[in-house]
ZATORBA-390430 format. One line per field, with one value per atom (N, C-alpha, C): residue in three letters; atom name; x, y, z. Coordinates in steps of 0.05 Angstrom, whole numbers, plus 32768, in hexadecimal, padded with zeros to 4 digits. Layout:
BEGIN
kedren	[ala/...]
vodo	[CA/...]
c1	[X/...]
c2	[Y/...]
c3	[Z/...]
END
This chain:
BEGIN
kedren	[met/met/met/lys/lys/lys/thr/thr/thr/ile/ile/ile/ser/ser/ser/ile/ile/ile/ile/ile/ile/leu/leu/leu/thr/thr/thr/phe/phe/phe/leu/leu/leu/val/val/val/ala/ala/ala/leu/leu/leu/ser/ser/ser/gly/gly/gly/his/his/his/ala/ala/ala/ile/ile/ile/asp/asp/asp/lys/lys/lys/ser/ser/ser/gly/gly/gly/lys/lys/lys/phe/phe/phe/ser/ser/ser/gly/gly/gly/arg/arg/arg/val/val/val/ser/ser/ser/ser/ser/ser/ile/ile/ile/ser/ser/ser/lys/lys/lys/glu/glu/glu/ala/ala/ala/lys/lys/lys/ile/ile/ile/leu/leu/leu/arg/arg/arg/phe/phe/phe/lys/lys/lys/val/val/val/asp/asp/asp/phe/phe/phe/glu/glu/glu/asn/asn/asn/ile/ile/ile/lys/lys/lys/tyr/tyr/tyr/ile/ile/ile/asn/asn/asn/lys/lys/lys/met/met/met/asp/asp/asp/glu/glu/glu/val/val/val/glu/glu/glu/phe/phe/phe/trp/trp/trp/ala/ala/ala/gln/gln/gln/his/his/his/gln/gln/gln/glu/glu/glu/ser/ser/ser/phe/phe/phe/arg/arg/arg/cys/cys/cys/arg/arg/arg/ala/ala/ala/ile/ile/ile/val/val/val/leu/leu/leu/gly/gly/gly/arg/arg/arg/ser/ser/ser/ser/ser/ser/ser/ser/ser/his/his/his/ile/ile/ile/leu/leu/leu/leu/leu/leu/lys/lys/lys/val/val/val/pro/pro/pro/lys/lys/lys/phe/phe/phe/asp/asp/asp/asn/asn/asn/cys/cys/cys/asn/asn/asn/asp/asp/asp/val/val/val/ser/ser/ser/ser/ser/ser/phe/phe/phe/ile/ile/ile/val/val/val/gly/gly/gly/arg/arg/arg/tyr/tyr/tyr/phe/phe/phe/tyr/tyr/tyr/phe/phe/phe/tyr/tyr/tyr/ser/ser/ser/lys/lys/lys/asp/asp/asp/leu/leu/leu/ile/ile/ile/asn/asn/asn/asn/asn/asn/ile/ile/ile/ser/ser/ser/met/met/met/gly/gly/gly/lys/lys/lys/glu/glu/glu/leu/leu/leu/ile/ile/ile/glu/glu/glu/ile/ile/ile/leu/leu/leu/val/val/val/lys/lys/lys/lys/lys/lys/arg/arg/arg/leu/leu/leu/ala/ala/ala/leu/leu/leu/his/his/his/gly/gly/gly/lys/lys/lys/ile/ile/ile/ser/ser/ser/arg/arg/arg/asn/asn/asn/asp/asp/asp/lys/lys/lys/val/val/val/val/val/val/glu/glu/glu/thr/thr/thr/tyr/tyr/tyr/met/met/met/gln/gln/gln/arg/arg/arg/val/val/val/asp/asp/asp/gly/gly/gly/leu/leu/leu/asn/asn/asn/thr/thr/thr/arg/arg/arg/tyr/tyr/tyr/glu/glu/glu/ile/ile/ile/leu/leu/leu/arg/arg/arg/lys/lys/lys/lys/lys/lys/leu/leu/leu/leu/leu/leu/ala/ala/ala/glu/glu/glu/trp/trp/trp/lys/lys/lys/glu/glu/glu/glu/glu/glu/leu/leu/leu/ala/ala/ala/lys/lys/lys/leu/leu/leu/glu/glu/glu/tyr/tyr/tyr/asp/asp/asp/his/his/his/gln/gln/gln/glu/glu/glu/val/val/val/val/val/val/arg/arg/arg/asn/asn/asn/asn/asn/asn/glu/glu/glu/gly/gly/gly/leu/leu/leu/lys/lys/lys/ile/ile/ile/arg/arg/arg/leu/leu/leu/asn/asn/asn/glu/glu/glu/val/val/val/his/his/his/his/his/his/lys/lys/lys/leu/leu/leu/glu/glu/glu/lys/lys/lys/tyr/tyr/tyr/arg/arg/arg/val/val/val/lys/lys/lys/asp/asp/asp/glu/glu/glu/asn/asn/asn/leu/leu/leu/val/val/val/leu/leu/leu/asp/asp/asp/arg/arg/arg/trp/trp/trp/ser/ser/ser/leu/leu/leu/asp/asp/asp/pro/pro/pro/asp/asp/asp/tyr/tyr/tyr/tyr/tyr/tyr/tyr/tyr/tyr/leu/leu/leu/lys/lys/lys]
vodo	[N/CA/C/N/CA/C/N/CA/C/N/CA/C/N/CA/C/N/CA/C/N/CA/C/N/CA/C/N/CA/C/N/CA/C/N/CA/C/N/CA/C/N/CA/C/N/CA/C/N/CA/C/N/CA/C/N/CA/C/N/CA/C/N/CA/C/N/CA/C/N/CA/C/N/CA/C/N/CA/C/N/CA/C/N/CA/C/N/CA/C/N/CA/C/N/CA/C/N/CA/C/N/CA/C/N/CA/C/N/CA/C/N/CA/C/N/CA/C/N/CA/C/N/CA/C/N/CA/C/N/CA/C/N/CA/C/N/CA/C/N/CA/C/N/CA/C/N/CA/C/N/CA/C/N/CA/C/N/CA/C/N/CA/C/N/CA/C/N/CA/C/N/CA/C/N/CA/C/N/CA/C/N/CA/C/N/CA/C/N/CA/C/N/CA/C/N/CA/C/N/CA/C/N/CA/C/N/CA/C/N/CA/C/N/CA/C/N/CA/C/N/CA/C/N/CA/C/N/CA/C/N/CA/C/N/CA/C/N/CA/C/N/CA/C/N/CA/C/N/CA/C/N/CA/C/N/CA/C/N/CA/C/N/CA/C/N/CA/C/N/CA/C/N/CA/C/N/CA/C/N/CA/C/N/CA/C/N/CA/C/N/CA/C/N/CA/C/N/CA/C/N/CA/C/N/CA/C/N/CA/C/N/CA/C/N/CA/C/N/CA/C/N/CA/C/N/CA/C/N/CA/C/N/CA/C/N/CA/C/N/CA/C/N/CA/C/N/CA/C/N/CA/C/N/CA/C/N/CA/C/N/CA/C/N/CA/C/N/CA/C/N/CA/C/N/CA/C/N/CA/C/N/CA/C/N/CA/C/N/CA/C/N/CA/C/N/CA/C/N/CA/C/N/CA/C/N/CA/C/N/CA/C/N/CA/C/N/CA/C/N/CA/C/N/CA/C/N/CA/C/N/CA/C/N/CA/C/N/CA/C/N/CA/C/N/CA/C/N/CA/C/N/CA/C/N/CA/C/N/CA/C/N/CA/C/N/CA/C/N/CA/C/N/CA/C/N/CA/C/N/CA/C/N/CA/C/N/CA/C/N/CA/C/N/CA/C/N/CA/C/N/CA/C/N/CA/C/N/CA/C/N/CA/C/N/CA/C/N/CA/C/N/CA/C/N/CA/C/N/CA/C/N/CA/C/N/CA/C/N/CA/C/N/CA/C/N/CA/C/N/CA/C/N/CA/C/N/CA/C/N/CA/C/N/CA/C/N/CA/C/N/CA/C/N/CA/C/N/CA/C/N/CA/C/N/CA/C/N/CA/C/N/CA/C/N/CA/C/N/CA/C/N/CA/C/N/CA/C/N/CA/C/N/CA/C/N/CA/C/N/CA/C/N/CA/C/N/CA/C/N/CA/C/N/CA/C/N/CA/C/N/CA/C/N/CA/C/N/CA/C/N/CA/C/N/CA/C/N/CA/C/N/CA/C/N/CA/C/N/CA/C/N/CA/C/N/CA/C/N/CA/C/N/CA/C/N/CA/C/N/CA/C/N/CA/C/N/CA/C/N/CA/C/N/CA/C/N/CA/C/N/CA/C/N/CA/C/N/CA/C/N/CA/C/N/CA/C/N/CA/C/N/CA/C/N/CA/C/N/CA/C/N/CA/C/N/CA/C/N/CA/C/N/CA/C/N/CA/C/N/CA/C/N/CA/C/N/CA/C/N/CA/C/N/CA/C/N/CA/C/N/CA/C]
c1	[7BC3/7BDC/7BF0/7BE6/7BF7/7C02/7BF2/7BFB/7C11/7C0E/7C22/7C3C/7C39/7C51/7C60/7C52/7C5E/7C6C/7C5F/7C6B/7C85/7C84/7C9B/7CB2/7CAB/7CC0/7CCC/7CBB/7CC5/7CD7/7CD0/7CE0/7CFB/7CFB/7D14/7D26/7D19/7D28/7D35/7D25/7D30/7D47/7D44/7D59/7D72/7D6E/7D84/7D93/7D84/7D90/7DA0/7D95/7DA3/7DBD/7DBC/7DD3/7DE9/7DE0/7DF3/7DFA/7DF3/7DF8/7E16/7E28/7E44/7E4F/7E3F/7E48/7E3D/7E30/7E25/7E35/7E37/7E43/7E39/7E41/7E36/7E4C/7E47/7E5A/7E4E/7E5E/7E55/7E68/7E5D/7E6D/7E80/7E9A/7EAE/7EBA/7EB9/7EC3/7EB7/7EB5/7EA8/7EB9/7EBE/7ECB/7EB9/7EA7/7E93/7EA0/7EB5/7EC3/7ECF/7EDC/7EE8/7ED5/7EBC/7EA8/7EB2/7EBD/7EC9/7EBC/7EB5/7EAB/7EBD/7EC0/7ED0/7EBD/7EBC/7EAA/7EBA/7EAF/7EB9/7EA8/7EB6/7EA7/7EB2/7EA0/7EA7/7EA0/7EB3/7EAE/7EC7/7EC6/7EDE/7EE7/7ED5/7EDD/7EE4/7EE9/7EF1/7F0B/7F1B/7F34/7F2F/7F17/7F10/7F06/7F05/7EFE/7F18/7F19/7F31/7F2D/7F43/7F43/7F36/7F25/7F16/7EFF/7EF8/7EE0/7EC8/7EB1/7E99/7E88/7E7C/7E6B/7E51/7E3B/7E22/7E1C/7E11/7E0B/7DF1/7DE3/7DCA/7DC5/7DB4/7DAE/7D98/7D94/7D7F/7D64/7D54/7D39/7D39/7D50/7D51/7D60/7D5B/7D69/7D61/7D4A/7D41/7D52/7D61/7D72/7D8F/7D9F/7DBA/7DCE/7DE2/7DF6/7E0E/7E19/7E30/7E4A/7E5E/7E78/7E8E/7EA6/7EBE/7ED1/7EDD/7EEF/7F0A/7F12/7F2C/7F41/7F38/7F4B/7F3C/7F49/7F3D/7F53/7F4B/7F5C/7F4D/7F57/7F49/7F2F/7F2A/7F12/7F04/7F10/7F04/7F05/7EF3/7EF2/7EEE/7EFD/7EFC/7EEE/7ED8/7EC9/7EC8/7EC9/7EC4/7EA8/7E98/7E7B/7E77/7E75/7E73/7E5A/7E43/7E2B/7E26/7E3B/7E3B/7E23/7E1D/7E07/7DEC/7DE7/7DCD/7DC9/7DDE/7DDD/7DD9/7DE7/7DE5/7DC9/7DBC/7DA1/7D8D/7D91/7D7E/7D84/7D9E/7DA7/7DBE/7DB8/7DCC/7DE3/7DFC/7E14/7E1B/7E18/7E1D/7E30/7E44/7E57/7E48/7E4C/7E3E/7E26/7E1D/7E05/7E0B/7DF8/7DFC/7DF3/7E04/7DFD/7E02/7DF3/7DF7/7E07/7E16/7E27/7E23/7E26/7E24/7E38/7E47/7E5A/7E5C/7E57/7E5A/7E78/7E89/7EA6/7EAE/7EA2/7EA8/7EA0/7E89/7E7F/7E93/7E9C/7EAF/7EC9/7ED2/7EEC/7EEA/7ED3/7ED0/7ECF/7EC2/7EC0/7EDC/7EEC/7F08/7F18/7F11/7F1F/7F19/7EFF/7EF7/7F05/7F07/7F16/7F33/7F3E/7F5A/7F5D/7F49/7F4A/7F49/7F38/7F36/7F51/7F5E/7F79/7F8D/7F8C/7F9F/7F9A/7F80/7F7A/7F85/7F82/7F8D/7FAC/7FB8/7FD5/7FDD/7FCE/7FD4/7FD2/7FBD/7FBB/7FD2/7FDA/7FF1/800A/800E/8026/8026/800E/800C/8013/8009/8010/802D/803A/8057/8066/805E/806B/8068/8050/804B/805D/805F/8070/808E/8096/80B1/80B6/80A2/80A5/80A9/809A/809D/80B9/80C3/80DE/80F3/80EF/8101/80FF/80E7/80E3/80EF/80EE/80F8/8115/8122/813E/8150/8150/8162/815A/8140/8138/8143/8141/814B/8169/8177/8194/819B/818D/8192/818D/8177/8171/8186/8190/81A4/81BE/81C5/81DE/81DC/81C5/81C1/81C3/81B7/81B8/81D4/81E3/81FE/8212/820B/821B/8218/8200/81FB/820A/8208/8216/8234/823E/825B/8265/8255/825D/825C/8247/8245/825D/8263/8279/8293/8297/82B0/82B3/829C/829D/82A4/8298/829E/82BB/82C5/82E1/82F4/82EF/8300/82FE/82E6/82E3/82F2/82F1/8300/831E/8326/8343/834C/833B/8342/8344/8331/8332/834B/8351/8369/8383/8384/839B/839D/8386/8386/8390/8385/838E/83AB/83B5/83D1/83E2/83DA/83E9/83E9/83D2/83CF/83E2/83E3/83F4/8411/8418/8434/843B/842A/8430/8432/841F/841F/8439/8441/8459/8472/8473/8489/848B/8474/8473/847C/8474/847C/849B/84A6/84C3/84D2/84C8/84D4/84D4/84BC/84BA/84CC/84CF/84E0/84FD/8506/8521/8526/8511/8513/8516/8507/8509/8525/8530/854B/855F/855B/856E/856D/8556/8553/855E/855A/8564/8582/858F/85AC/85B5/85A5/85AC/85A9/8595/8590/8596/85A6/85AD/85BE/85BA/85C8/85DA/85F4/8607/8602/8608/8605/861B/8633/864A/8655/865A/8664/8682/8691/86AE/86B7/86CE/86D9/86F0/86F0/8706/871E/8736/874E/8760/8778/878A/8792/8791/8798/8784/876C/8757/875C/876E/8775/8785/8791/87A1/8790/8788/8775/8781/879C/87A8/87A3/87A1/879D/8781/8771/8756/8741/8730/8719/8702/86EB/86D3/86C8/86C3/86B8/869B]
c2	[822B/8236/8238/8240/8242/8227/8212/81F7/81EE/81F4/81ED/81FC/8215/8225/8219/8210/8204/81EA/81DA/81C1/81C6/81DA/81E0/81EA/81FA/8204/81ED/81DA/81C2/81B1/81AE/819E/81AB/81C6/81D5/81D2/81D3/81CF/81B4/819F/8184/8181/818D/818B/819A/81B1/81BF/81AF/81A1/818F/8179/816E/8158/8163/817B/8186/818C/8196/81A0/818A/8171/815B/8159/815E/815A/8170/8185/819A/8197/8181/817C/8168/816C/8159/815F/8150/8153/814F/8158/8154/815C/8157/815D/8171/8182/8196/8188/818E/8182/8196/81B0/81C4/81DF/81F1/820B/8220/8237/824E/8266/826C/8281/829C/82A2/82BC/82C0/82AB/82AD/82A8/82A0/829A/8283/826F/8258/823E/822E/8213/81FE/81E8/81D2/81BA/81AE/8198/817F/8169/814E/8145/8140/8138/811D/810E/80F5/80F8/8104/810D/8109/80F6/80F0/8107/8118/812F/8148/8144/815B/8168/8158/8162/8178/817A/818F/81A9/81A9/81C1/81D0/81E9/81F9/8210/8219/8230/8248/8256/826E/8267/824E/8246/824D/8253/825A/8240/823E/8227/8230/8223/8227/820E/8212/81FA/81FF/81E9/81EB/81D2/81D4/81BD/81AD/8195/8184/8191/818F/819A/81B9/81C5/81E3/81ED/81E0/81E8/8203/820D/8227/823D/8236/824A/823F/824C/8243/8258/824E/8260/8260/8278/827A/8279/826B/8269/8268/826E/826E/8259/824A/8234/8241/823A/8243/822E/8215/81FF/81E5/81D0/81B5/81A0/8189/8171/815B/8143/812D/8125/8130/8128/8140/8157/816F/8187/8199/81B2/81C9/81DF/81F5/820D/8217/822C/8245/825C/8276/827E/8284/828A/82A8/82B9/82D6/82DD/82D1/82D7/82C0/82BD/82A6/82A7/82BE/82C0/82BB/82C6/82C2/82A4/8297/827B/826A/8272/8263/8265/827C/8280/826E/826A/825A/823C/8235/821A/8219/8213/8214/8202/820D/81FE/81EF/81D5/81C3/81AD/81A7/8191/8178/816C/8153/8157/8171/8175/8172/8166/815F/8176/817C/8192/8188/8195/8191/81A8/81A3/81B8/81B8/81D0/81D3/81E9/81E4/81F8/81F8/8210/8213/8211/821B/8219/81FC/81EC/81CF/81C3/81CA/81C0/81C8/81E1/81EA/81DB/81D8/81CA/81AD/81A0/8184/8183/8196/8197/8199/81AB/81AE/8194/8188/816F/8159/8158/8144/8148/8162/8168/8160/8165/815D/813F/8131/8114/8109/8115/810C/8110/8126/812B/8117/8112/80FF/80E2/80DB/80C0/80BD/80D2/80D0/80CE/80DD/80DC/80C0/80B5/809B/8086/8087/8074/8077/8090/8094/8089/808D/8083/8065/8059/803C/8030/803E/8035/8035/804C/804E/8039/8036/8022/8006/8000/7FE6/7FE1/7FF6/7FF3/7FEF/7FFF/7FFC/7FE1/7FD7/7FBC/7FA7/7FA9/7F96/7F98/7FB1/7FB4/7FA7/7FAC/7FA0/7F81/7F77/7F5A/7F4C/7F5A/7F4E/7F55/7F61/7F6A/7F53/7F3C/7F26/7F1A/7F19/7F0E/7F1F/7F3A/7F4C/7F4A/7F46/7F43/7F29/7F13/7EFA/7EFD/7F0A/7F0F/7F1F/7F34/7F45/7F35/7F25/7F15/7F01/7EF4/7EE1/7EEE/7F06/7F14/7F1B/7F26/7F2E/7F16/7F00/7EE8/7EDD/7EDE/7ED6/7EE9/7F03/7F16/7F12/7F0C/7F08/7EF0/7EDA/7EC2/7EC8/7ED6/7EDC/7EEE/7F02/7F14/7F06/7EF3/7EE3/7ED2/7EC6/7EB5/7EC6/7EDE/7EF0/7EF9/7EFE/7F06/7EF1/7ED8/7EC1/7EBD/7EC0/7EBD/7ED3/7EEC/7F01/7EFD/7EF3/7EEE/7ED8/7EC3/7EAD/7EB7/7EC9/7ED4/7EE5/7EF5/7F06/7EF5/7EDE/7ECC/7EBF/7EB7/7EAB/7EBF/7ED7/7EEC/7EF1/7EF2/7EF6/7EE1/7EC8/7EB2/7EB2/7EB9/7EBB/7ED1/7EE8/7EFD/7EF5/7EE7/7EDE/7ECB/7EB7/7EA4/7EB2/7EC4/7ED2/7EE3/7EEF/7F00/7EEF/7ED7/7EC5/7EBD/7EB7/7EB0/7EC7/7EE0/7EF7/7EFB/7EF6/7EF9/7EE5/7ECC/7EB8/7EC1/7ECA/7ED3/7EEB/7EFD/7F14/7F0B/7EF7/7EED/7EE0/7ED3/7EC7/7EDD/7EF2/7F08/7F14/7F18/7F23/7F11/7EF7/7EE4/7EE6/7EE7/7EE8/7F03/7F18/7F32/7F31/7F24/7F22/7F10/7EFB/7EE8/7EF4/7F03/7F0E/7F2B/7F36/7F52/7F57/7F6D/7F75/7F8C/7F8A/7F9F/7FB5/7FCE/7FE4/7FE4/7FDB/7FDA/7FBE/7FB5/7F9A/7F98/7FB0/7FB0/7FB3/7FA6/7FA8/7FBC/7FCF/7FE3/7FD8/7FDC/7FD4/7FEC/7FE7/7FFE/800D/7FFF/800D/8021/801E/8031/804C/804D/8067/8078/806B/807A/807F/8097/809D/8097/8095/808E/8071/8061/8044/803A/804B/8041/804F/803F/804C/8038/8043/8034/802B/8011/8006/800C]
c3	[80EB/80E2/80F9/8111/8128/8130/812D/8134/8120/8107/80F3/80F8/8100/8106/811D/8132/8149/8142/8130/8128/8118/8106/80F6/8108/811C/812E/813D/8145/8154/8142/8128/8116/8111/810E/810A/8122/813A/8153/8154/814C/814C/8138/8120/810C/8116/8124/812F/8144/8155/8169/815C/8145/8137/812B/8120/8114/8129/8140/8155/8168/8162/8175/817C/8168/816E/8181/8185/8197/81B3/81B9/81D3/81E3/81FD/820F/822B/823E/8259/826E/8287/829C/82B7/82CC/82E7/82F4/8304/8312/8325/8323/8335/8349/8342/8355/834D/8361/835C/8369/835A/8365/8360/8373/836F/836C/837C/837A/835E/8353/8339/8322/8329/8315/8302/830F/8300/8309/82F6/82FB/82EE/82FC/82F1/82EF/82D7/82D1/82CB/82D5/82CD/82B5/829F/8287/827C/8271/8264/8246/8237/821C/820C/81F8/81E9/81D8/81CF/81BE/81CE/81E7/81F8/81EE/81DF/81D4/81C0/81B5/81A2/81B0/81CA/81D9/81DF/81D5/81D8/81EC/81F6/8208/81FA/8208/81FF/81ED/81E9/81DC/81ED/81E0/81EE/81F2/8209/8210/821D/8216/8224/8234/824C/825C/826C/8273/8281/8290/82A5/82B5/82A8/82B1/82A6/82A9/8293/8291/8292/828D/828D/8274/825E/8245/823C/8244/823B/8248/825D/826A/8268/8257/8253/825E/826B/8275/8262/825E/824C/825C/8251/825E/824A/8254/8243/824E/823C/8245/824C/8265/826F/826C/826B/8268/8269/8261/8262/8262/826C/826C/825E/8261/8254/8262/827A/8288/8296/8295/82A2/8290/8295/8287/829B/8297/82AA/829B/82A7/829A/82AB/829C/82A8/82A2/82B6/82B2/82B8/82A3/82A8/82BA/82B4/82C4/82D8/82E8/82FB/830E/831A/832E/8321/830A/82FC/82F6/82EB/82E5/82FE/8313/832C/8339/8334/833F/8331/8317/8308/830B/8308/830A/831E/8337/834C/8346/8349/8344/835D/835B/8371/8367/8377/836F/836A/8353/834C/833B/8338/8328/830A/82FC/82E0/82CE/82B9/82A7/828A/8278/825B/8250/823B/822E/8210/8206/81E8/81E0/81CA/81C1/81A2/8197/817A/8172/8184/817F/817E/818F/818F/8174/8169/8150/813A/813A/8126/8128/8141/8146/813D/8142/8139/811B/810F/80F1/80E5/80F0/80E7/80EC/8103/810A/80F6/80EE/80DA/80BF/80B7/809E/80A1/80B8/80BC/80BC/80C8/80C8/80AB/809A/807E/8070/8075/8069/8074/808E/809A/8091/808D/8083/8067/8056/803B/803C/804E/8051/805B/806E/8078/8063/8052/803B/8028/8022/8010/801C/8036/8043/8045/804A/804B/8030/801A/7FFF/7FFA/8001/7FFD/800E/8027/8038/802C/8022/8016/7FFE/7FED/7FD6/7FDE/7FF2/7FFC/8008/8017/8023/800D/7FF7/7FE1/7FD5/7FD3/7FC8/7FDB/7FF5/8009/8008/8007/8008/7FEF/7FD9/7FC0/7FBA/7FCD/7FC9/7FC0/7FCF/7FC9/7FAE/7FA8/7F8E/7F77/7F7B/7F67/7F64/7F7B/7F7B/7F6B/7F71/7F63/7F45/7F3F/7F23/7F14/7F22/7F16/7F13/7F28/7F26/7F0F/7F0C/7EF7/7EDC/7ED9/7EC0/7EB8/7ECB/7EC4/7EC3/7ED0/7ECD/7EB0/7EA6/7E8A/7E77/7E7C/7E6C/7E6E/7E86/7E8A/7E7A/7E7B/7E6C/7E4E/7E45/7E29/7E20/7E31/7E2A/7E2A/7E3E/7E3F/7E26/7E1E/7E05/7DED/7DEB/7DD5/7DD6/7DEE/7DF2/7DE8/7DF1/7DE8/7DCA/7DBF/7DA2/7D93/7D9C/7D8F/7D92/7DAA/7DAD/7D9A/7D97/7D84/7D68/7D60/7D45/7D41/7D56/7D55/7D53/7D62/7D61/7D45/7D3A/7D1F/7D0A/7D0C/7CF9/7CFC/7D15/7D1A/7D0D/7D11/7D06/7CE7/7CDC/7CBF/7CB4/7CC2/7CB9/7CBB/7CD1/7CD4/7CBE/7CB9/7CA3/7C88/7C83/7C6A/7C67/7C7D/7C7D/7C78/7C84/7C80/7C62/7C56/7C3A/7C28/7C30/7C21/7C23/7C3B/7C3E/7C2D/7C2C/7C1B/7BFE/7BF5/7BD9/7BD4/7BE8/7BE5/7BE2/7BF2/7BF0/7BD4/7BCA/7BAF/7B9A/7B9E/7B8A/7B8C/7BA4/7BA8/7B9A/7B9E/7B92/7B73/7B68/7B4B/7B40/7B50/7B47/7B45/7B59/7B59/7B41/7B3D/7B28/7B0C/7B08/7AED/7AEB/7AFC/7AFA/7AE1/7AD3/7ABA/7AC0/7AB7/7ABB/7AA7/7AAE/7A9B/7A86/7A8D/7A7B/7A79/7A60/7A5D/7A60/7A5B/7A5D/7A79/7A7E/7A98/7A97/7AA7/7AA8/7AB7/7AAB/7AB9/7ABD/7AC4/7ACB/7AB2/7A99/7A81/7A79/7A83/7A7C/7A88/7A9A/7AA6/7A93/7A7F/7A6B/7A53/7A4E/7A38/7A1D/7A1B/7A00/79F9/7A0E/7A08/7A0C/7A18/7A1F/7A0E/7A03/79F5/79F9/79F6/79FA/79E0/79DE/79C5/79C4]
END
């Protein structure tokens, strides 16, 4: 049972190492400030950008993983990291800090930062795809601009010709109707003149007798 327990503990340790792999990196001591309890390390680590000021870091020398020193990040660049080591003397006694000495590092904060970075990358990738899609659609619109202009011009040229033909046709109808009305009106005027002429010709007087000057004298005038 003891052997099985040891094996299980070993497997758990291995799985933990596998899970925490993104939080591991390495570097060499580049400068030491014993009085300030500060170490500067030269690191070759692409994800160093995910190490932030005030993050906690554990580090140890080769073959001394069982003894890890705790440190706080004071700053970092693209190739160096500056650490404050609270228990500087104790760590130095176990793993002497010498310029050029190789150390391993582990940081849970780094794991969390990388995890958030991955989530941000997923969001940015989706945004990039969306923007690429919009740009692609806009590019097609830009590329087909002249074709659409030509198509629009052709469409409205056809409509213009059709409208012009309808306009001329309506004008011709209007002119024909005008001429018909004028001719009809002239005919009506001729008939009206004929009617006037006949009215004058066949007009009937109300009295058949002609009054003369003697009719002014009532003694001599009487109406038959």
